[in-house]
mmCIF file as gemmi writes it, N, C-alpha and C atoms, coordinates in Angstrom:
data_model
loop_
_atom_site.group_PDB
_atom_site.id
_atom_site.type_symbol
_atom_site.label_atom_id
_atom_site.label_alt_id
_atom_site.label_comp_id
_atom_site.label_asym_id
_atom_site.label_entity_id
_atom_site.label_seq_id
_atom_site.pdbx_PDB_ins_code
_atom_site.Cartn_x
_atom_site.Cartn_y
_atom_site.Cartn_z
_atom_site.occupancy
_atom_site.B_iso_or_equiv
_atom_site.pdbx_formal_charge
_atom_site.auth_seq_id
_atom_site.auth_asym_id
_atom_site.pdbx_PDB_model_num
ATOM 1 N N . MET Axp A 1 ? 0.856 -1.208 0.164 1 0 ? 1 A 1
ATOM 2 C CA . MET Axp A 1 ? -0.167 0.153 0.003 1 0 ? 1 A 1
ATOM 3 C C . MET Axp A 1 ? 0.885 1.292 0.008 1 0 ? 1 A 1
ATOM 4 N N . ASN Axp A 2 ? 0.524 2.195 -0.938 1 0 ? 2 A 1
ATOM 5 C CA . ASN Axp A 2 ? 1.454 3.424 -0.743 1 0 ? 2 A 1
ATOM 6 C C . ASN Axp A 2 ? 0.768 4.413 0.03 1 0 ? 2 A 1
ATOM 7 N N . THR Axp A 3 ? 1.551 5.559 0.242 1 0 ? 3 A 1
ATOM 8 C CA . THR Axp A 3 ? 1.092 6.491 1.325 1 0 ? 3 A 1
ATOM 9 C C . THR Axp A 3 ? -0.015 7.168 0.888 1 0 ? 3 A 1
ATOM 10 N N . ASN Axp A 4 ? -0.253 7.434 -0.572 1 0 ? 4 A 1
ATOM 11 C CA . ASN Axp A 4 ? -1.368 8.243 -1.07 1 0 ? 4 A 1
ATOM 12 C C . ASN Axp A 4 ? -2.719 7.322 -0.739 1 0 ? 4 A 1
ATOM 13 N N . LEU Axp A 5 ? -2.538 6.074 -1.018 1 0 ? 5 A 1
ATOM 14 C CA . LEU Axp A 5 ? -3.814 5.163 -0.699 1 0 ? 5 A 1
ATOM 15 C C . LEU Axp A 5 ? -3.997 5.27 0.704 1 0 ? 5 A 1
ATOM 16 N N . LEU Axp A 6 ? -2.998 5.177 1.586 1 0 ? 6 A 1
ATOM 17 C CA . LEU Axp A 6 ? -3.273 5.232 3.178 1 0 ? 6 A 1
ATOM 18 C C . LEU Axp A 6 ? -3.913 6.492 3.623 1 0 ? 6 A 1
ATOM 19 N N . HIS Axp A 7 ? -3.468 7.688 2.964 1 0 ? 7 A 1
ATOM 20 C CA . HIS Axp A 7 ? -3.987 8.946 3.357 1 0 ? 7 A 1
ATOM 21 C C . HIS Axp A 7 ? -5.552 8.982 2.944 1 0 ? 7 A 1
ATOM 22 N N . ASN Axp A 8 ? -5.88 8.49 1.84 1 0 ? 8 A 1
ATOM 23 C CA . ASN Axp A 8 ? -7.288 8.346 1.21 1 0 ? 8 A 1
ATOM 24 C C . ASN Axp A 8 ? -8.072 7.45 2.163 1 0 ? 8 A 1
ATOM 25 N N . ILE Axp A 9 ? -7.647 6.3 2.689 1 0 ? 9 A 1
ATOM 26 C CA . ILE Axp A 9 ? -8.39 5.339 3.445 1 0 ? 9 A 1
ATOM 27 C C . ILE Axp A 9 ? -8.658 6.249 4.594 1 0 ? 9 A 1
ATOM 28 N N . ILE Axp A 10 ? -7.562 6.864 5.278 1 0 ? 10 A 1
ATOM 29 C CA . ILE Axp A 10 ? -7.709 7.708 6.706 1 0 ? 10 A 1
ATOM 30 C C . ILE Axp A 10 ? -8.626 8.768 6.508 1 0 ? 10 A 1
ATOM 31 N N . ASN Axp A 11 ? -8.592 9.567 5.135 1 0 ? 11 A 1
ATOM 32 C CA . ASN Axp A 11 ? -9.512 10.518 5.02 1 0 ? 11 A 1
ATOM 33 C C . ASN Axp A 11 ? -11.111 10.001 5.07 1 0 ? 11 A 1
ATOM 34 N N . VAL Axp A 12 ? -11.182 8.795 4.292 1 0 ? 12 A 1
ATOM 35 C CA . VAL Axp A 12 ? -12.562 8.316 4.412 1 0 ? 12 A 1
ATOM 36 C C . VAL Axp A 12 ? -13.119 7.794 5.788 1 0 ? 12 A 1
ATOM 37 N N . VAL Axp A 13 ? -12.28 7.433 6.63 1 0 ? 13 A 1
ATOM 38 C CA . VAL Axp A 13 ? -12.489 6.934 7.997 1 0 ? 13 A 1
ATOM 39 C C . VAL Axp A 13 ? -12.872 8.186 8.779 1 0 ? 13 A 1
ATOM 40 N N . MET Axp A 14 ? -12.148 9.245 8.584 1 0 ? 14 A 1
ATOM 41 C CA . MET Axp A 14 ? -12.464 10.447 9.3 1 0 ? 14 A 1
ATOM 42 C C . MET Axp A 14 ? -13.68 11.081 9.01 1 0 ? 14 A 1
ATOM 43 N N . ILE Axp A 15 ? -14.022 11.088 7.677 1 0 ? 15 A 1
ATOM 44 C CA . ILE Axp A 15 ? -15.447 11.522 7.241 1 0 ? 15 A 1
ATOM 45 C C . ILE Axp A 15 ? -16.512 10.718 7.85 1 0 ? 15 A 1
ATOM 46 N N . LEU Axp A 16 ? -16.226 9.252 7.804 1 0 ? 16 A 1
ATOM 47 C CA . LEU Axp A 16 ? -17.332 8.498 8.4 1 0 ? 16 A 1
ATOM 48 C C . LEU Axp A 16 ? -17.451 8.721 9.89 1 0 ? 16 A 1
ATOM 49 N N . VAL Axp A 17 ? -16.418 8.888 10.655 1 0 ? 17 A 1
ATOM 50 C CA . VAL Axp A 17 ? -16.653 9.058 12.068 1 0 ? 17 A 1
ATOM 51 C C . VAL Axp A 17 ? -17.252 10.486 12.381 1 0 ? 17 A 1
ATOM 52 N N . ALA Axp A 18 ? -16.956 11.515 11.569 1 0 ? 18 A 1
ATOM 53 C CA . ALA Axp A 18 ? -17.625 12.794 11.759 1 0 ? 18 A 1
ATOM 54 C C . ALA Axp A 18 ? -18.98 12.641 11.366 1 0 ? 18 A 1
ATOM 55 N N . GLY Axp A 19 ? -19.234 11.911 10.29 1 0 ? 19 A 1
ATOM 56 C CA . GLY Axp A 19 ? -20.844 11.845 10.01 1 0 ? 19 A 1
ATOM 57 C C . GLY Axp A 19 ? -21.655 10.987 10.944 1 0 ? 19 A 1
ATOM 58 N N . ILE Axp A 20 ? -21.023 10.043 11.597 1 0 ? 20 A 1
ATOM 59 C CA . ILE Axp A 20 ? -21.676 9.224 12.734 1 0 ? 20 A 1
ATOM 60 C C . ILE Axp A 20 ? -22.061 10.283 13.785 1 0 ? 20 A 1
ATOM 61 N N . THR Axp A 21 ? -20.879 11.119 14.118 1 0 ? 21 A 1
ATOM 62 C CA . THR Axp A 21 ? -21.043 12.072 15.242 1 0 ? 21 A 1
ATOM 63 C C . THR Axp A 21 ? -22.445 13.042 14.903 1 0 ? 21 A 1
ATOM 64 N N . ALA Axp A 22 ? -22.29 13.39 13.533 1 0 ? 22 A 1
ATOM 65 C CA . ALA Axp A 22 ? -23.54 14.147 13.32 1 0 ? 22 A 1
ATOM 66 C C . ALA Axp A 22 ? -24.758 13.627 13.289 1 0 ? 22 A 1
ATOM 67 N N . VAL Axp A 23 ? -24.865 12.256 12.89 1 0 ? 23 A 1
ATOM 68 C CA . VAL Axp A 23 ? -26.067 11.622 13.095 1 0 ? 23 A 1
ATOM 69 C C . VAL Axp A 23 ? -26.412 11.436 14.466 1 0 ? 23 A 1
ATOM 70 N N . MET Axp A 24 ? -25.375 11.131 15.355 1 0 ? 24 A 1
ATOM 71 C CA . MET Axp A 24 ? -25.789 10.969 16.695 1 0 ? 24 A 1
ATOM 72 C C . MET Axp A 24 ? -26.469 12.394 17.298 1 0 ? 24 A 1
ATOM 73 N N . THR Axp A 25 ? -25.973 13.379 16.805 1 0 ? 25 A 1
ATOM 74 C CA . THR Axp A 25 ? -26.378 14.678 17.376 1 0 ? 25 A 1
ATOM 75 C C . THR Axp A 25 ? -27.805 14.877 16.862 1 0 ? 25 A 1
ATOM 76 N N . ALA Axp A 26 ? -28.08 14.389 15.634 1 0 ? 26 A 1
ATOM 77 C CA . ALA Axp A 26 ? -29.557 14.636 15.14 1 0 ? 26 A 1
ATOM 78 C C . ALA Axp A 26 ? -30.46 13.646 15.684 1 0 ? 26 A 1
ATOM 79 N N . MET Axp A 27 ? -29.918 12.405 16.16 1 0 ? 27 A 1
ATOM 80 C CA . MET Axp A 27 ? -30.809 11.365 16.822 1 0 ? 27 A 1
ATOM 81 C C . MET Axp A 27 ? -31.016 11.553 18.28 1 0 ? 27 A 1
ATOM 82 N N . GLY Axp A 28 ? -30.546 12.505 18.9 1 0 ? 28 A 1
ATOM 83 C CA . GLY Axp A 28 ? -30.857 12.712 20.328 1 0 ? 28 A 1
ATOM 84 C C . GLY Axp A 28 ? -29.708 13.173 21.345 1 0 ? 28 A 1
ATOM 85 N N . CYS Axp A 29 ? -28.565 13.104 20.783 1 0 ? 29 A 1
ATOM 86 C CA . CYS Axp A 29 ? -27.424 13.617 21.775 1 0 ? 29 A 1
ATOM 87 C C . CYS Axp A 29 ? -27.829 15.105 22.214 1 0 ? 29 A 1
ATOM 88 N N . VAL Axp A 30 ? -27.642 15.563 23.249 1 0 ? 30 A 1
ATOM 89 C CA . VAL Axp A 30 ? -27.928 16.865 23.676 1 0 ? 30 A 1
ATOM 90 C C . VAL Axp A 30 ? -26.69 17.396 24.387 1 0 ? 30 A 1
ATOM 91 N N . THR Axp A 31 ? -26.655 18.882 24.206 1 0 ? 31 A 1
ATOM 92 C CA . THR Axp A 31 ? -25.513 19.45 24.974 1 0 ? 31 A 1
ATOM 93 C C . THR Axp A 31 ? -25.8 19.827 26.285 1 0 ? 31 A 1
ATOM 94 N N . LEU Axp A 32 ? -25.111 19.431 27.308 1 0 ? 32 A 1
ATOM 95 C CA . LEU Axp A 32 ? -25.569 19.751 28.733 1 0 ? 32 A 1
ATOM 96 C C . LEU Axp A 32 ? -24.99 21.28 29.026 1 0 ? 32 A 1
ATOM 97 N N . PRO Axp A 33 ? -25.453 21.812 30.136 1 0 ? 33 A 1
ATOM 98 C CA . PRO Axp A 33 ? -24.955 23.026 30.556 1 0 ? 33 A 1
ATOM 99 C C . PRO Axp A 33 ? -23.458 23.293 30.567 1 0 ? 33 A 1
ATOM 100 N N . ASN Axp A 34 ? -22.752 22.207 30.826 1 0 ? 34 A 1
ATOM 101 C CA . ASN Axp A 34 ? -21.168 22.419 31.153 1 0 ? 34 A 1
ATOM 102 C C . ASN Axp A 34 ? -20.525 22.23 29.683 1 0 ? 34 A 1
ATOM 103 N N . GLY Axp A 35 ? -21.478 21.973 28.627 1 0 ? 35 A 1
ATOM 104 C CA . GLY Axp A 35 ? -20.747 21.852 27.304 1 0 ? 35 A 1
ATOM 105 C C . GLY Axp A 35 ? -20.507 20.394 26.821 1 0 ? 35 A 1
ATOM 106 N N . GLU Axp A 36 ? -20.851 19.44 27.683 1 0 ? 36 A 1
ATOM 107 C CA . GLU Axp A 36 ? -20.539 17.964 27.307 1 0 ? 36 A 1
ATOM 108 C C . GLU Axp A 36 ? -21.709 17.398 26.456 1 0 ? 36 A 1
ATOM 109 N N . LEU Axp A 37 ? -21.623 16.583 25.572 1 0 ? 37 A 1
ATOM 110 C CA . LEU Axp A 37 ? -22.57 15.914 24.939 1 0 ? 37 A 1
ATOM 111 C C . LEU Axp A 37 ? -23.097 14.761 25.705 1 0 ? 37 A 1
ATOM 112 N N . GLU Axp A 38 ? -24.426 14.529 25.836 1 0 ? 38 A 1
ATOM 113 C CA . GLU Axp A 38 ? -24.904 13.406 26.526 1 0 ? 38 A 1
ATOM 114 C C . GLU Axp A 38 ? -25.689 12.571 25.466 1 0 ? 38 A 1
ATOM 115 N N . CYS Axp A 39 ? -25.173 11.362 25.365 1 0 ? 39 A 1
ATOM 116 C CA . CYS Axp A 39 ? -25.821 10.429 24.258 1 0 ? 39 A 1
ATOM 117 C C . CYS Axp A 39 ? -26.296 9.067 24.653 1 0 ? 39 A 1
ATOM 118 N N . THR Axp A 40 ? -26.848 9.154 25.726 1 0 ? 40 A 1
ATOM 119 C CA . THR Axp A 40 ? -27.343 7.729 26.405 1 0 ? 40 A 1
ATOM 120 C C . THR Axp A 40 ? -28.515 7.28 25.472 1 0 ? 40 A 1
ATOM 121 N N . GLU Axp A 41 ? -29.182 8.027 24.86 1 0 ? 41 A 1
ATOM 122 C CA . GLU Axp A 41 ? -30.306 7.755 23.88 1 0 ? 41 A 1
ATOM 123 C C . GLU Axp A 41 ? -29.881 7.243 22.513 1 0 ? 41 A 1
ATOM 124 N N . THR Axp A 42 ? -28.565 7.364 22.264 1 0 ? 42 A 1
ATOM 125 C CA . THR Axp A 42 ? -28.206 6.634 20.917 1 0 ? 42 A 1
ATOM 126 C C . THR Axp A 42 ? -27.533 5.44 21.089 1 0 ? 42 A 1
ATOM 127 N N . LEU Axp A 43 ? -27.443 4.689 19.922 1 0 ? 43 A 1
ATOM 128 C CA . LEU Axp A 43 ? -26.871 3.393 19.836 1 0 ? 43 A 1
ATOM 129 C C . LEU Axp A 43 ? -25.237 3.277 19.248 1 0 ? 43 A 1
ATOM 130 N N . PHE Axp A 44 ? -24.817 4.579 18.79 1 0 ? 44 A 1
ATOM 131 C CA . PHE Axp A 44 ? -23.442 4.718 18.287 1 0 ? 44 A 1
ATOM 132 C C . PHE Axp A 44 ? -22.367 5.023 19.264 1 0 ? 44 A 1
ATOM 133 N N . ILE Axp A 45 ? -21.202 5.254 18.801 1 0 ? 45 A 1
ATOM 134 C CA . ILE Axp A 45 ? -20.165 5.64 19.62 1 0 ? 45 A 1
ATOM 135 C C . ILE Axp A 45 ? -20.237 6.881 20.345 1 0 ? 45 A 1
ATOM 136 N N . SER Axp A 46 ? -19.593 6.95 21.384 1 0 ? 46 A 1
ATOM 137 C CA . SER Axp A 46 ? -19.686 8.368 22.077 1 0 ? 46 A 1
ATOM 138 C C . SER Axp A 46 ? -18.925 9.424 21.499 1 0 ? 46 A 1
ATOM 139 N N . PRO Axp A 47 ? -19.19 10.734 21.71 1 0 ? 47 A 1
ATOM 140 C CA . PRO Axp A 47 ? -18.57 11.697 21.008 1 0 ? 47 A 1
ATOM 141 C C . PRO Axp A 47 ? -17.062 11.691 21.539 1 0 ? 47 A 1
ATOM 142 N N . THR Axp A 48 ? -16.802 11.394 22.786 1 0 ? 48 A 1
ATOM 143 C CA . THR Axp A 48 ? -15.378 11.376 23.133 1 0 ? 48 A 1
ATOM 144 C C . THR Axp A 48 ? -14.662 10.303 22.395 1 0 ? 48 A 1
ATOM 145 N N . VAL Axp A 49 ? -15.193 9.209 22.177 1 0 ? 49 A 1
ATOM 146 C CA . VAL Axp A 49 ? -14.483 8.135 21.377 1 0 ? 49 A 1
ATOM 147 C C . VAL Axp A 49 ? -14.348 8.607 19.86 1 0 ? 49 A 1
ATOM 148 N N . ALA Axp A 50 ? -15.358 9.152 19.198 1 0 ? 50 A 1
ATOM 149 C CA . ALA Axp A 50 ? -15.177 9.825 17.857 1 0 ? 50 A 1
ATOM 150 C C . ALA Axp A 50 ? -14.184 10.833 17.846 1 0 ? 50 A 1
ATOM 151 N N . THR Axp A 51 ? -13.979 11.676 18.924 1 0 ? 51 A 1
ATOM 152 C CA . THR Axp A 51 ? -13.045 12.564 18.937 1 0 ? 51 A 1
ATOM 153 C C . THR Axp A 51 ? -11.677 11.964 18.951 1 0 ? 51 A 1
ATOM 154 N N . ALA Axp A 52 ? -11.408 11.031 19.787 1 0 ? 52 A 1
ATOM 155 C CA . ALA Axp A 52 ? -10.102 10.248 19.935 1 0 ? 52 A 1
ATOM 156 C C . ALA Axp A 52 ? -9.763 9.663 18.593 1 0 ? 52 A 1
ATOM 157 N N . ILE Axp A 53 ? -10.896 8.975 17.883 1 0 ? 53 A 1
ATOM 158 C CA . ILE Axp A 53 ? -10.623 8.348 16.624 1 0 ? 53 A 1
ATOM 159 C C . ILE Axp A 53 ? -10.021 9.353 15.549 1 0 ? 53 A 1
ATOM 160 N N . VAL Axp A 54 ? -10.675 10.395 15.427 1 0 ? 54 A 1
ATOM 161 C CA . VAL Axp A 54 ? -10.317 11.451 14.442 1 0 ? 54 A 1
ATOM 162 C C . VAL Axp A 54 ? -9.079 12.081 14.866 1 0 ? 54 A 1
ATOM 163 N N . THR Axp A 55 ? -8.846 12.269 16.014 1 0 ? 55 A 1
ATOM 164 C CA . THR Axp A 55 ? -7.338 12.775 16.43 1 0 ? 55 A 1
ATOM 165 C C . THR Axp A 55 ? -6.237 11.775 16.064 1 0 ? 55 A 1
ATOM 166 N N . VAL Axp A 56 ? -6.499 10.582 16.57 1 0 ? 56 A 1
ATOM 167 C CA . VAL Axp A 56 ? -5.49 9.521 16.183 1 0 ? 56 A 1
ATOM 168 C C . VAL Axp A 56 ? -5.15 9.457 14.667 1 0 ? 56 A 1
ATOM 169 N N . LEU Axp A 57 ? -6.31 9.584 14.038 1 0 ? 57 A 1
ATOM 170 C CA . LEU Axp A 57 ? -6.137 9.337 12.379 1 0 ? 57 A 1
ATOM 171 C C . LEU Axp A 57 ? -5.336 10.424 11.905 1 0 ? 57 A 1
ATOM 172 N N . GLY Axp A 58 ? -5.573 11.637 12.454 1 0 ? 58 A 1
ATOM 173 C CA . GLY Axp A 58 ? -4.821 13.112 12.051 1 0 ? 58 A 1
ATOM 174 C C . GLY Axp A 58 ? -3.554 12.855 12.452 1 0 ? 58 A 1
ATOM 175 N N . ILE Axp A 59 ? -3.071 12.334 13.591 1 0 ? 59 A 1
ATOM 176 C CA . ILE Axp A 59 ? -1.719 12.229 13.901 1 0 ? 59 A 1
ATOM 177 C C . ILE Axp A 59 ? -1.034 11.073 13.015 1 0 ? 59 A 1
ATOM 178 N N . VAL Axp A 60 ? -1.731 9.99 12.718 1 0 ? 60 A 1
ATOM 179 C CA . VAL Axp A 60 ? -1.184 9.008 11.857 1 0 ? 60 A 1
ATOM 180 C C . VAL Axp A 60 ? -0.849 9.585 10.677 1 0 ? 60 A 1
ATOM 181 N N . LYS Axp A 61 ? -1.731 10.511 10.056 1 0 ? 61 A 1
ATOM 182 C CA . LYS Axp A 61 ? -1.479 11.171 8.605 1 0 ? 61 A 1
ATOM 183 C C . LYS Axp A 61 ? -0.426 12.037 8.683 1 0 ? 61 A 1
ATOM 184 N N . MET Axp A 62 ? -0.14 12.81 9.84 1 0 ? 62 A 1
ATOM 185 C CA . MET Axp A 62 ? 1.104 13.694 9.906 1 0 ? 62 A 1
ATOM 186 C C . MET Axp A 62 ? 2.387 12.816 9.901 1 0 ? 62 A 1
ATOM 187 N N . LEU Axp A 63 ? 2.388 11.747 10.721 1 0 ? 63 A 1
ATOM 188 C CA . LEU Axp A 63 ? 3.449 10.841 10.958 1 0 ? 63 A 1
ATOM 189 C C . LEU Axp A 63 ? 3.876 10.417 9.648 1 0 ? 63 A 1
ATOM 190 N N . VAL Axp A 64 ? 2.805 9.839 8.84 1 0 ? 64 A 1
ATOM 191 C CA . VAL Axp A 64 ? 3.177 9.25 7.441 1 0 ? 64 A 1
ATOM 192 C C . VAL Axp A 64 ? 3.808 10.278 6.686 1 0 ? 64 A 1
ATOM 193 N N . ASN Axp A 65 ? 3.429 11.544 6.733 1 0 ? 65 A 1
ATOM 194 C CA . ASN Axp A 65 ? 3.977 12.614 5.949 1 0 ? 65 A 1
ATOM 195 C C . ASN Axp A 65 ? 5.43 12.832 6.236 1 0 ? 65 A 1
ATOM 196 N N . VAL Axp A 66 ? 5.655 12.835 7.743 1 0 ? 66 A 1
ATOM 197 C CA . VAL Axp A 66 ? 6.997 13.174 8.145 1 0 ? 66 A 1
ATOM 198 C C . VAL Axp A 66 ? 7.965 11.967 7.798 1 0 ? 66 A 1
ATOM 199 N N . ILE Axp A 67 ? 7.355 10.801 8.004 1 0 ? 67 A 1
ATOM 200 C CA . ILE Axp A 67 ? 8.325 9.706 7.55 1 0 ? 67 A 1
ATOM 201 C C . ILE Axp A 67 ? 8.667 9.591 6.106 1 0 ? 67 A 1
ATOM 202 N N . ARG Axp A 68 ? 7.663 9.927 5.458 1 0 ? 68 A 1
ATOM 203 C CA . ARG Axp A 68 ? 7.735 9.934 3.913 1 0 ? 68 A 1
ATOM 204 C C . ARG Axp A 68 ? 8.598 11.054 3.369 1 0 ? 68 A 1
ATOM 205 N N . ASP Axp A 69 ? 8.448 12.31 3.887 1 0 ? 69 A 1
ATOM 206 C CA . ASP Axp A 69 ? 9.109 13.601 3.309 1 0 ? 69 A 1
ATOM 207 C C . ASP Axp A 69 ? 9.984 14.148 4.2 1 0 ? 69 A 1
ATOM 208 N N . GLY Axp A 70 ? 10.121 13.796 5.499 1 0 ? 70 A 1
ATOM 209 C CA . GLY Axp A 70 ? 10.827 14.631 6.448 1 0 ? 70 A 1
ATOM 210 C C . GLY Axp A 70 ? 9.947 15.759 6.967 1 0 ? 70 A 1
ATOM 211 N N . PHE Axp A 71 ? 10.433 16.431 8.005 1 0 ? 71 A 1
ATOM 212 C CA . PHE Axp A 71 ? 9.79 17.509 8.641 1 0 ? 71 A 1
ATOM 213 C C . PHE Axp A 71 ? 9.59 18.806 7.506 1 0 ? 71 A 1
ATOM 214 N N . SER Axp A 72 ? 10.721 18.785 6.548 1 0 ? 72 A 1
ATOM 215 C CA . SER Axp A 72 ? 10.722 20.018 5.748 1 0 ? 72 A 1
ATOM 216 C C . SER Axp A 72 ? 9.631 19.594 4.659 1 0 ? 72 A 1
ATOM 217 N N . GLY Axp A 73 ? 9.339 18.305 4.376 1 0 ? 73 A 1
ATOM 218 C CA . GLY Axp A 73 ? 8.497 18.093 3.305 1 0 ? 73 A 1
ATOM 219 C C . GLY Axp A 73 ? 6.826 18.487 3.75 1 0 ? 73 A 1
ATOM 220 N N . LEU Axp A 74 ? 6.693 18.872 5.01 1 0 ? 74 A 1
ATOM 221 C CA . LEU Axp A 74 ? 5.35 19.355 5.482 1 0 ? 74 A 1
ATOM 222 C C . LEU Axp A 74 ? 5.082 20.737 4.784 1 0 ? 74 A 1
ATOM 223 N N . ALA Axp A 75 ? 6.036 21.416 4.488 1 0 ? 75 A 1
ATOM 224 C CA . ALA Axp A 75 ? 5.764 22.773 3.95 1 0 ? 75 A 1
ATOM 225 C C . ALA Axp A 75 ? 6.356 22.887 2.452 1 0 ? 75 A 1
ATOM 226 N N . LYS Axp A 76 ? 6.743 21.79 1.887 1 0 ? 76 A 1
ATOM 227 C CA . LYS Axp A 76 ? 7.35 22.086 0.494 1 0 ? 76 A 1
ATOM 228 C C . LYS Axp A 76 ? 6.283 22.064 -0.592 1 0 ? 76 A 1
ATOM 229 N N . ARG Axp A 77 ? 6.56 22.778 -1.597 1 0 ? 77 A 1
ATOM 230 C CA . ARG Axp A 77 ? 5.479 22.92 -2.681 1 0 ? 77 A 1
ATOM 231 C C . ARG Axp A 77 ? 5.346 21.412 -3.334 1 0 ? 77 A 1
ATOM 232 N N . GLN Axp A 78 ? 4.085 20.945 -3.575 1 0 ? 78 A 1
ATOM 233 C CA . GLN Axp A 78 ? 3.943 19.781 -4.127 1 0 ? 78 A 1
ATOM 234 C C . GLN Axp A 78 ? 3.957 19.803 -5.647 1 0 ? 78 A 1
ATOM 235 N N . PRO Axp A 79 ? 4.512 18.607 -6.401 1 0 ? 79 A 1
ATOM 236 C CA . PRO Axp A 79 ? 4.595 18.721 -7.719 1 0 ? 79 A 1
ATOM 237 C C . PRO Axp A 79 ? 3.295 18.753 -8.443 1 0 ? 79 A 1
ATOM 238 N N . PRO Axp A 80 ? 3.013 19.07 -9.627 1 0 ? 80 A 1
ATOM 239 C CA . PRO Axp A 80 ? 1.754 19.147 -10.166 1 0 ? 80 A 1
ATOM 240 C C . PRO Axp A 80 ? 1.394 17.605 -10.421 1 0 ? 80 A 1
ATOM 241 N N . VAL Axp A 81 ? 0.036 17.245 -10.515 1 0 ? 81 A 1
ATOM 242 C CA . VAL Axp A 81 ? -0.542 16.12 -10.899 1 0 ? 81 A 1
ATOM 243 C C . VAL Axp A 81 ? -0.495 15.785 -12.271 1 0 ? 81 A 1
ATOM 244 N N . GLN Axp A 82 ? -0.115 14.675 -12.642 1 0 ? 82 A 1
ATOM 245 C CA . GLN Axp A 82 ? 0.162 14.33 -14.089 1 0 ? 82 A 1
ATOM 246 C C . GLN Axp A 82 ? -1.061 13.218 -14.538 1 0 ? 82 A 1
């Protein structure tokens, strides 16, 4: 598997987790006065777990970039797509 495919897979998973979180909110999660989400009425993952998943996936994407291109590669100009 190349790094571009890995990035695209991670992007899809992040989109799915964010979508599940949006559905949870639409299906009954409520915001408590202290700002936390309360989702005992839903059957999906908790917002805390969803946040952790998206955070870990974002970190994995950054690590893949650093391993592949080095720290300087994070800001270098990308070649045009052919």
